[in-house]
C-alpha angles and dihedrals in degrees: 000000000000092000092051091049091048092050092047091049091049092050091048093049093048091049092051092046091051094051117109118245119258111262109198114217119243093249093063111098119191118225093245088059095054104096097158111030094178091058091049092049090050092050091048092050091051091051091046091240132133132235118224128188121211108197116199133163115251112266095015095119 
């Protein structure tokens, strides 16, 4: 049982280590960077795009 758990842990760690880092696209704007939300909403409406908010607790990732 211990050997299986150790092997599974080793496989999990190697898989996480091999994963590529998250590269955020240019069109993603973080909330801290939104100084004028009205202007951003107007620009999105003109481009026929939507604005979505992803709310997460700090440190939850």
